[in-house]
C-alpha positions as CSV (number, residue, x, y, z in Angstrom):
1,M,0.1,-0.1,-0.2
2,H,1.3,3.2,-0.9
3,E,1.7,5.8,1.8
4,E,0.4,9.4,1.4
5,W,2.1,12.0,3.1
6,F,0.9,15.8,3.6
7,W,3.0,18.7,4.3
8,L,1.8,20.7,7.3
9,Y,3.3,24.3,8.4
10,F,3.5,25.5,12.0
11,R,4.4,29.2,12.7
12,S,6.1,28.2,15.9
13,Q,8.6,25.9,14.6
14,A,9.9,28.8,12.0
15,K,13.2,29.4,14.1
16,G,14.1,25.9,13.7
17,E,14.1,25.9,9.8
18,T,17.4,24.6,8.3
19,D,18.4,26.4,5.0
20,R,17.3,23.5,2.7
21,E,13.8,23.9,4.3
22,R,14.0,27.9,3.9
23,L,14.8,27.3,0.4
24,L,12.1,24.8,-0.2
25,L,9.6,27.0,1.3
26,A,10.7,30.0,-0.7
27,F,10.3,28.1,-3.8
28,Q,7.1,26.8,-2.7
29,V,5.8,30.4,-2.1
30,S,7.0,31.5,-5.5
31,N,5.1,29.0,-7.0
32,E,1.8,30.1,-5.3
33,I,2.5,33.9,-6.2
34,A,3.2,32.8,-10.2
35,N,-0.3,31.1,-9.7
36,G,-2.3,33.6,-8.0
37,R,-2.3,31.9,-4.7
38,F,-0.6,34.7,-2.6
39,P,-1.5,38.1,-2.4
40,V,1.4,40.5,-3.7
41,N,0.9,43.7,-5.6
42,K,3.0,44.2,-8.8
43,E,5.6,46.3,-7.5
44,L,6.2,43.7,-4.5
45,A,5.7,40.9,-6.9
46,L,8.6,42.3,-9.0
47,E,10.9,42.8,-5.9
48,M,10.1,39.1,-5.0
49,V,10.9,37.9,-8.5
50,A,14.4,39.5,-8.6
51,L,15.0,37.9,-5.1
52,M,14.4,34.5,-6.6
53,A,16.4,35.3,-9.9
54,Q,19.0,36.1,-7.7
55,V,18.9,32.7,-6.1
56,E,18.8,30.6,-9.0
57,H,20.8,32.5,-11.7
58,G,23.4,34.5,-9.2
59,D,24.4,38.1,-10.5
60,L,22.7,39.5,-13.7
61,D,25.4,40.2,-16.3
62,R,24.5,43.3,-18.3
63,P,25.7,43.4,-21.8
64,G,28.4,46.5,-22.6
65,S,27.4,49.4,-24.1
66,S,29.6,48.8,-27.2
67,S,27.3,46.0,-28.2
68,P,23.6,47.4,-27.3
69,G,21.8,44.9,-29.8
70,G,24.2,42.1,-29.8
71,K,24.1,38.4,-28.8
72,S,24.8,39.5,-25.1
73,Q,21.7,41.6,-25.2
74,W,19.7,38.9,-26.6
75,K,20.7,36.5,-24.0
76,M,20.0,38.6,-21.1
77,Q,16.7,39.4,-22.3
78,H,16.0,35.9,-23.1
79,L,16.7,35.1,-19.5
80,L,14.7,37.9,-18.3
81,H,11.9,36.8,-19.9
82,Q,12.2,32.9,-18.7
83,V,12.4,34.2,-14.7
84,L,9.2,36.3,-15.6
85,D,7.5,33.3,-16.9
86,K,8.6,31.6,-13.9
87,F,8.2,33.7,-10.9
88,Y,5.9,36.7,-12.1
89,P,2.0,36.4,-11.4
90,K,0.6,35.1,-14.4
91,C,-2.5,37.0,-13.9
92,Y,-0.4,40.5,-14.4
93,K,0.9,39.3,-17.5
94,Q,-2.4,38.7,-19.3
95,N,-3.2,41.2,-22.3
96,I,-0.2,43.0,-22.0
97,T,1.5,44.7,-24.8
98,P,5.4,43.4,-26.2
99,E,6.0,47.1,-25.2
100,Q,4.9,46.7,-21.8
101,L,6.5,43.0,-21.6
102,R,9.9,44.8,-22.7
103,Q,9.6,47.6,-19.8
104,L,8.7,45.3,-17.4
105,A,12.0,43.1,-18.1
106,D,13.9,46.5,-17.8
107,R,12.3,47.2,-14.5
108,L,13.1,43.5,-13.2
109,A,16.7,44.0,-14.5
110,T,17.1,47.3,-12.5
111,K,16.1,45.4,-9.2
112,W,17.9,42.3,-10.1
113,M,21.2,44.3,-10.7
114,V,20.8,45.7,-7.1
115,L,21.0,42.4,-5.4
116,Q,24.4,42.0,-7.0
117,G,26.7,39.9,-4.6
118,C,23.8,39.0,-2.5
119,S,24.4,35.1,-1.5
120,P,21.6,33.0,-2.1
121,P,20.7,32.1,1.9
122,E,20.5,36.1,2.5
123,C,18.1,36.5,-0.5
124,I,15.9,33.5,1.1
125,R,16.0,35.0,4.2
126,I,14.7,38.3,2.9
127,Y,11.9,36.8,0.6
128,L,10.8,34.9,3.7
129,T,10.7,37.7,5.9
130,V,8.8,39.8,3.3
131,A,6.4,36.7,2.7
132,R,5.5,36.0,6.1
133,K,4.1,39.4,6.8
134,W,1.0,37.9,5.4
135,P,-1.1,36.7,8.4
136,L,-2.1,33.4,6.4
137,F,1.5,32.5,5.5
138,G,1.6,28.4,5.3
139,T,-1.8,28.2,4.3
140,K,-2.9,25.7,1.8
141,I,-5.7,27.5,-0.6
142,F,-7.8,25.7,-2.7
143,A,-10.4,27.6,-5.5
144,A,-14.2,26.9,-4.9
145,K,-17.6,28.3,-5.2
146,P,-20.2,28.2,-2.9
147,V,-23.2,26.1,-3.4
148,L,-26.5,27.9,-2.8
149,P,-28.4,28.4,-0.8
150,S,-25.3,29.8,1.4
151,P,-24.6,32.8,3.7
152,L,-21.9,33.3,1.3
153,E,-22.0,35.1,-2.1
154,D,-22.5,33.4,-5.3
155,C,-19.0,33.9,-6.6
156,P,-15.5,32.0,-6.5
157,V,-13.9,32.1,-3.4
158,W,-10.4,30.6,-1.8
159,I,-11.0,28.1,0.9
160,A,-7.8,28.3,3.1
161,V,-6.4,25.4,5.5
162,N,-3.8,26.2,8.4
163,E,-2.9,25.1,11.7
164,D,-5.5,27.4,13.2
165,G,-8.6,26.4,11.3
166,I,-10.6,26.8,7.8
167,S,-10.7,30.4,6.4
168,V,-12.9,31.6,3.3
169,L,-11.2,34.6,1.3
170,D,-12.4,36.7,-1.0
171,Y,-11.0,35.4,-4.9
172,N,-10.0,38.8,-6.2
173,T,-8.7,40.5,-3.0
174,M,-7.7,37.4,-1.0
175,H,-9.3,39.5,2.0
176,L,-10.8,37.4,4.6
177,K,-14.2,36.4,4.5
178,V,-14.9,34.1,7.4
179,S,-12.9,31.9,9.5
180,Y,-13.6,28.6,11.7
181,S,-11.3,27.1,14.3
182,Y,-10.9,23.8,14.2
183,S,-12.9,23.5,17.6
184,S,-16.3,24.8,15.9
185,V,-15.9,22.3,13.0
186,L,-18.2,19.5,13.6
187,T,-18.1,17.5,10.2
188,F,-16.2,18.2,6.8
189,G,-15.1,16.6,3.8
190,G,-17.0,15.2,0.4
191,C,-20.5,15.3,0.4
192,R,-21.7,13.6,-3.2
193,D,-19.7,16.1,-5.9
194,D,-18.9,18.9,-3.3
195,F,-16.8,19.9,-0.3
196,M,-18.5,20.2,3.0
197,I,-17.9,22.1,6.3
198,V,-20.6,21.8,9.3
199,V,-19.6,24.1,11.9
200,S,-21.3,25.3,15.3
201,Q,-21.3,28.9,16.1
202,V,-22.7,30.9,19.1
203,K,-26.2,32.4,18.2
204,E,-26.4,34.0,21.3
205,R,-23.4,35.1,23.3
206,S,-25.2,35.8,26.8
207,S,-27.1,32.5,26.6
208,G,-24.3,30.3,25.1
209,K,-26.7,28.8,22.7
210,T,-25.1,27.7,19.5
211,S,-26.3,27.0,16.0
212,T,-25.1,24.5,13.2
213,E,-24.3,25.8,9.6
214,K,-23.7,23.6,6.8
215,L,-21.5,25.1,4.0
216,L,-21.3,23.1,0.6
217,F,-18.7,24.3,-2.1
218,T,-18.2,23.1,-5.6
219,M,-14.4,21.7,-5.8
220,A,-12.4,19.3,-8.2
221,I,-12.7,15.9,-6.5
222,P,-9.0,15.7,-6.1
223,K,-8.7,19.2,-4.6
224,I,-11.6,17.9,-1.9
225,V,-9.5,14.7,-1.1
226,E,-6.5,16.8,-0.9
227,A,-8.5,19.5,1.5
228,T,-10.2,16.6,3.8
229,L,-6.9,15.0,4.4
230,L,-5.1,18.5,5.0
231,I,-7.7,19.5,7.3
232,A,-7.8,15.7,9.2
233,S,-3.7,16.1,9.4
234,Y,-4.0,19.3,11.3
235,I,-6.8,18.2,13.6
236,N,-4.7,15.0,14.7
237,Y,-1.6,17.0,15.6
238,R,-3.7,19.6,17.6
239,S,-5.0,16.5,19.4
240,T,-1.8,15.0,19.9
241,P,0.5,17.5,21.4
242,S,3.5,15.2,21.7
243,L,3.5,15.0,17.8
244,L,3.7,18.6,17.6
245,S,6.4,19.3,19.9
246,S,8.6,16.4,18.2
247,A,7.7,17.3,14.5
248,Q,10.3,18.4,12.0
249,P,10.8,22.2,12.1
250,S,8.3,24.1,10.1
251,R,6.8,21.7,7.8
252,S,5.9,18.3,9.5
253,K,4.9,15.2,7.6
254,A,1.8,13.4,8.8
255,P,1.4,9.8,7.3
256,A,-2.3,9.0,5.7
257,N,-2.9,6.1,8.2
258,K,-2.7,8.6,10.8
259,L,-5.5,10.3,9.7
260,W,-8.3,7.7,10.4
261,E,-8.6,9.0,14.1
262,T,-10.6,11.7,12.6
263,Q,-12.7,9.7,10.1
264,S,-15.8,10.2,12.7
265,R,-15.5,14.0,11.5
266,C,-14.5,13.8,7.8
267,F,-15.9,12.2,4.8
268,I,-13.4,11.6,2.0
269,P,-14.9,11.0,-1.4
270,S,-13.6,8.4,-3.8
271,V,-11.5,9.5,-6.5
272,P,-12.4,8.1,-10.2
273,Q,-9.3,6.0,-11.8
274,S,-8.9,8.2,-14.5
275,T,-8.8,11.5,-12.4
276,K,-5.2,12.4,-11.9
277,G,-4.5,13.7,-7.9
278,P,-4.1,12.3,-4.8
279,T,-5.6,8.8,-3.8
280,L,-6.0,6.9,-0.6
281,L,-4.2,3.6,-2.0
């Protein structure tokens, strides 16, 4: 039987990160940024791209003034476009003209040149310091859409899963709409072809009365499986302090067979054999 592993992130263990773990974490964040799953404006995005370019390629060699249109100039432009393709948010490159792309590459070159002599570990330190300013840093997010009727608007959202609980974010701004701690989550997982969260909320603070709310979201089935197992992993670690205290710094692995301790609260949908994505076997 194949054993699935799920990566968990804990803020309290960031101080114990190794250089390799920071490097892997930075590349993961850069992938999230490139795919629009991490909130950065255009200017900050370019700063982050320059840092990753310095890590991956080292100092940028500008061509000499004697050959402005020569081979070295072409090679530099090609490298700049490669870096933008890999690290710059794809949504910011949509519908831009060739001239705007050239200007973007020139701005990247300027920011990259400023980092000349900066070592990869130092670039990674700066990169993660900036990234960690987002309160939901370390969160895994999934694209979803509420199923009506719902207390949420009928528009796409992000479902964010981290060590504190489950949050729903605005799809465009990534601003927080609502969040639920794991202690308030009664049931979660697949419900037919949708992702379900059932939560308990305090209805009247004075009397302590609670109400139960069921939320359904349209999601790809492999993502439903991934989100369900990730939530179960966090809940298991929260309920087993010894696991959390002995976990590897920053990103801890939870074996899939451990997840069944939470099966009374979660429902994991079956994945069709033809579907590419996480499976349980």
